[in-house]
N, C-alpha and C positions, 0 to 999 in steps of 0.2 A: 223811428224805424217804420218801414212799409211792409205790410204783410198782405199777401193775396190769398183769398179764399175762393174756392169754386163751389158754388151751390148747385142745386138741382136744375137751375135755369141755365147753366153752362156759361156764365160770364163772371169775370173777376170783379170784386168790389175792393178798391184800395182803401185802407184804413191807416190813419196816422195815429200811432200810439206813442205817447210820451213816456219814456222809461223813467222811473224814480231812481235817480243815481246820486242822491244827496249824501248817501253814506260812502260812496266811492269817489275819490278825487279825480280819477280818470279811468275810462274804460279801455284806453289804448295801452297795450303792454309795453313796458320800457325795455329796449334792447341794450343789453350790456355788451359792450365791445371788448373782444378778447385781444389782449396785447401780447405780443411775443418779443422777447429780447433778442438781440443779435447773437449773444453767446449761445442761447438755446437753439437757434437755427443752424449754427455752425456744427452742432453735433451730427446733424443729418446731411451734411455736405457730402458730395460724391468722393472727394479725396479722403474723407474720414472712413467711408465704407471700404474703399479700395485698400487702405492701409491697415484695416482691422484684421488681425489673424483669425479671430473666431468667425468673423463674417466670411473670410476667404474659405475656411473649412466648410461652413454651411453651404456656400455657393458651389464649392467643388463637389460636395456630397450630393447636392441637388442635381448638378450637371451629370454626375456619374449615374445616378438612379434614372434620370430621364433618358440618358443614352441607352442604358440597359433595357429599359422598357420599350423604347423604340425598336431596338434590335430584336427583342422577343416578339414584338408585334409584327415586324417584317418577316421573321422566320415563320411564325404561324400563318401569316398571310400567304407566303410562298407555298407552304405545305398544303393549305386549303386549295390554292390555285392548281397545284399539281394533281391533287386528288380529283378535283372537278374536271381537269383536263383528261385524266385517265378514264374517268367515268364517261365523259362525252365521247372519247375515242371508241370505247367499247360499245356504246349505244349506236354510234355511227356505223361501226363494223357489223353489228347485228342487223341494222336496217338494210345495209347494202347486201348482206348475205340473204336476208329474207326476200328482198326484191329480186335477187338473182335466181333464187330457188323458185319463186312464183313465176318468173319469166320462163324458166326452163320447163316447169310443169305445164304451163299454158301452151308452150310450143309442142310438147309431146302429146298432150291431149287433143290439140287441134289437128295433129297429124293422124290420129286414130280415126278410122271410119268403121264404127261398129254397127253391124246390121244383124240384129238378133231377131230371129223369127220365133213365134210362139210355139212352133212345133219342136224347136230345139230344146225347150225347157222340159226336163223330165217330169212326168206326172207322178212317178212312184219312186221312192227311195227305200231300198231294202236294207234293213239293219243286219249287220253281221253278228253272228252268234259268238259267244265267249270262246267256244272251241276253236272257231276259225281264227280269232285273234291270238289265242294261245299257240295255235299251230304255226301261224306266221312268225310269232315271236321266237318260238323254238326253232323254226327253220333258219331264221337269221342267226340265232345263237349257235345252232349246230353247224352252220356253214362257217362261221367265224372260228369257232373252237376246233372244228374239224380241220380247217386249214392251218390252225395254230398247233395242232397235235405234233406234227413232225418237228416243228420249231421248238416246242416244249421239250420233246425227247432229246433233241440235239443240244439244247441249252443245259438240260440236266446232265447229259453225258459229258459235255464240255466242262461244266462246273465240277463234276466228280474227278475228271482227269486233271484239271487245274489244281484241285485240292490235293490229289496224290502227289503231283509235282511239287507243290508247296511243302508237303510233309517231308519229302526226300531232301529238298534243299534246306529246310529249316533244321532237320536233324544234322545234316552235314555242317551247317553253319554253327550249330550249338556245339558239335564235337570240336570244330576248329577253335572256337572261343574257349572251350574247356581245356584244350591242349595248351593254348597260350597262357591262360590263367594258371594252370597247373605247373607249367614250366617256370613261371615267375615265382610261384610259391615254393617249388622244389629247389630252385636256385637259392632262395633265401634260407630254406632249411639246410641246404648243403653247406652254405657259408657258416651258419651257426654251428653246425656239427664240426666243421673244420676248426673253428675257433676253440671249441671244447676239447678236441683232440690235442691241439697245440698247448692249451693250458695244462692238460693232464700230463703231457710229456715233459713240460718245463718243471712241473711240480715233482715229477719223479727224479729229475736231475738236481733238485734242491734249490732252484732259483728263487722260489717264493720266500725262503728264509732270509734272503738278502733284499728282496723287493716285495714287500707285503701287498702293494697295490697292483701286482702283476695281472691278476685275473680281470679286474675292472678295466684296466687299460687295454687289454687285448679284446675284451668284449665291445669296447667303444670303437674299435677299428672297423673300417668299411669292408675289409676282406682279410682272410687269414693269411694271405701271401705277405702281408706287412710284417709278420713275425720274423721273416728273414732279415729285416733291417734293425733288429733289436740288439745287435752285437755290442755297440757302444753303450747302450742303456744298461744292459745286463752287467757289463764289465765295470761301468761307473758305480753302480749300486754295490757290486761286490768289493770294489776297491775302498769305497767310503765305509763299508761295514767292517772290513778286515784290517785297516791301517792302524786303528787304535784298539783292537779287540783283545780280549783276554786269551790265555792259552787254550782254554776249553773251546772257545769259539773258532780258534785258528784251525782246529781239526775239520770244522765244517767248510772253511775256506779251501783247505787242501782237497777235501772230498769233491767240492764243486769243480776244482781244476782237473781232478782225475776224471770226473764224469764228462767234462768237455774235451778231454784228451790233451790238455796242456802239459800235464805230468803223467808219468806212468805210476802204477801202484808201488813200485820200489823207489819212489821219490826222485826219479830221473826226469830231466827236462826233455819233453818230446817235441811239441810244436808251439809256435807263437800263438798267443790268444787271438790275434787278429785273423789267423788262418783257421784255428781250431773251432772257434765259435760259429763262424758262418757255415762250416760244413755240417755241424750238428743242427743248426737252425734250418738249413735247407732240407736235411733229412726229416725233421719234424714237419716242415711244410709239405713235403712229398707225401708223408703218411696222412696228413690232414686232407690233402687233395684227394687221395684215394677214398678216404672215408666220406668226404663231402660229395663226391660223385655218386657213390653208392646210395647215400641218403637222399640226394636230389632225385635220382631216378625212381627210387621207391616212392618218395613223396609225390612226385609228378604223376606216376602211374595211378596211385591211389586217388588223388584229387581229381584227375581227369576222368576216372571211372565214375566217381561220385557225381560230378557235375554233369557228365554225359547222361547218366541214368536219370537224374532229376529233370534235365531239359527234355529228354526223350519222352518221359512220362507226361510232362506238360503238353508237349506237341501232340502226342497221341491222343490225349484227352480232348484237346481242341479239335483235332481232325475228326474224332468220333462224333462230337457234338455237331459239327458242321455237316458231316455226312448224313447224320440222322435228320437234320433240318431240311437238307436238300431233297433227300429221298421222300420224306413226308410231304413236302410241297408238291413234288412231281406226282406222287400217288393221289393226293387230294385233287389235283387238276384233272388227272385221268378219270377219276371216279365221277367228278362233276360232268365231264364231257360225255361219259357213257350214259349217265342219267338223262342228260338232255337229248341224246340220240334216241334212247328208248322212248322217251315221251314223244319225240317227233315221229317215230315210226308208228306208235299207237294211234296218234291223231291222224296221221296220213292214211292209215288203214281204215279208220272210221270215216274219213272224208270220201275215200274211194267207194266205200260201201254205200254211203248216201248218194253219191253221184250215180252209181249203178242203179239204185232204186229209182232215181229221178228219170234216167234214160228209159227204164222199163215202163214207167208211168206215161212218159211222152209217147212212146211207141203204141201203147194201148189207146191213148187218146187219138192218135193219127189213124189207127185202124177203125 
């Protein structure tokens, strides 16, 4: 082996050193050659990769993820480009607007020729007193409020007139609604009273003895006029009850026929049942109609009076509260205006007094 050393004289001294290698057969490493068999190489052939289902799934998954990431990257890149474009457009518009404004201002200032003399500059600035400032403020307020006074008065009068008209119309509307509602309730009460009269009349004739559910059936009817159509029903119940009845019950059957006018009290045949029953039922309906009409009118009048009284009380209370609010607002505005006018007159008097003293002082100086 040759080893080069550099000493302080800056030149190399070659030395031949014999290495003691009697313990090692060779200093050169032996290369072991790797051998591969043909069967092992065939495992990694392309056709084996393409036909392997697991490898296909891995490749498809890799392809899908890669495609998705590329798409996300493209979308984010487009968004960033759009944001940058919008920002650049705004900056460009600002620069254009700034240049335009600077150009217009420079043209306007160049057109101005200002020649200000030193004599034009005031040498003394007199400060206004607090009284003068208050006087001017009160003058402005007084002029505005003074001009607004007629309008305020007219607005208040118009509001009160409108409120009175509303009260009248509201009461009329409430009375109309009360009449409609009372008419409906009165009609219902009249129909109910007519049904009760019909039930009472049929009970007096003895129909309930043959038809126990008569009262409930009549109450279920929509109108008491339907009682006139009960001829077949009453006669059917009477026939079913009397055909197999005992002797004691047959007296009740005869009594019912006498009450309806089918037989006379001396057991003589008078009128057929199909003619006698409708006449009696029509008479019952007529009595029920008279009673129902009277009850409906009384009920309607009572309910209408109650509803109208309640609605009128509510409307009057609302009218009173609104009237008080409008009147109080107008009075408050008038009081404020009067106070402002009084302050203005006092300050104006003081100012005139001061001006008079100044004029007298100027005259004395001139003399």
